[in-house]
C-alpha positions, 0 to 999 in steps of 0.5 A: 294257599288256596284259589278262590273265585271273585265276581267283579263288576266290569262296565261303565255308565252304559252298563256292565256285568259281573265277570269271574276271576280266579286267583290265589289267596293267602292268610291275612289278605284283604279284598283290595289285595285280591283286586290288586292281584287280579289287576296285576295278573289278569285285568290290567284295565280294571279300574279301582279307586284307592289310596292309603290302604289303611282305612283312613282315606275312604277311597276304596268303598265298594259293595262286597257280597252286597254290603257296603264296605272298605275293601282295604279293611275287609279281610277275606277270612271274614267272608264265606270263601267256599263261594265266590266273593262278589265285588261291585261299585256303590249303587247310590252313585253313578258308575264311571268304570268298573269299581269306580263311581262318581261321588262328586254329588256329595261335594256339591251337597256339602257346599249347600250347608251353612258354614260354621258361624262362631259367637263373639268371644266371651273373654277379655283376651278375645278367646272363648270358654267352653265346657269339655263335655260340649267339646267332646260331644262333637269330636265323634263326628270329626272322625268321618273319612267321607267314604260315603258308605253310609250314603250308599247303604241308605235306602233313600238314596240307594233304592229311591234315588232321592238325591235332589231331596235328601242330603244323606247321613254323611251330611246329617253328621256334618250338620250335627258337628256344626249345630252342636258345636258350643261356639256355633250360633247358626240355625240350620233346622229349616234347611235340614227339613226343607232342602235336606229331607231329614224327614225321609230318614226312618232311623233304621241305623243301617248307616251306623252299622256300616260306618268304618269309624264307628260313628253313632250316626243315628243316635248321636247325630240324626235323632238329635237333629230331628228333635231340633227340627220338631222344636224349631220348625213345628213347635208353635210354643217354641216359635212364639217364645223365640219371637217374643224373646228375640232369640234365634232359638238354637237348641242346646 
């Protein structure tokens, strides 16, 4: 058993600062364990959001040593414990109190994306036929737990605060799950370019690197969506073909 120092951000929307706490740590502890221990023994008014403590609810997102992480899935033995561990709220969203941020903006963004629109059934019994490969393609995106770590690490939101112009990687994943669904016939490329701001993404893969569900956000969602935007919004040959053929032009 050893005693370690944790620098936890304390404050609210008006401002705040890191405050030092020392607590005993034991083998197997995660960051959330240390926060709970400090809350129980030294700071009962410390605000922290959590629920499942199993890496599935996405509630305990924070910045540990400057990196967006789930506190419940970050083991202390994976951190350099010979120096203080800093724990701060996500920077891409407004602080509420201590480690809790206001992520309600994300729910508003989700409502702006066109919902699933299935094509007509293609079988006599009123059901659909799909290739398994097409089904498998979108299943990865359904693993998202909406922890918003990808939103937090994205420089467009984190550093440049383009919240009014950019929906962020979480919602490119959401849009990809709809766009690539074998039954969906809606087209969202124009909105992704004009309102979603997908052009701001410079595919650095930082969002992929922090995803606790290991979703390949950049390669499997964002890049294919960018290709659709180029094809459906900017390619004059494709646009002319769609007009002449009467097709909506949903990319494969």
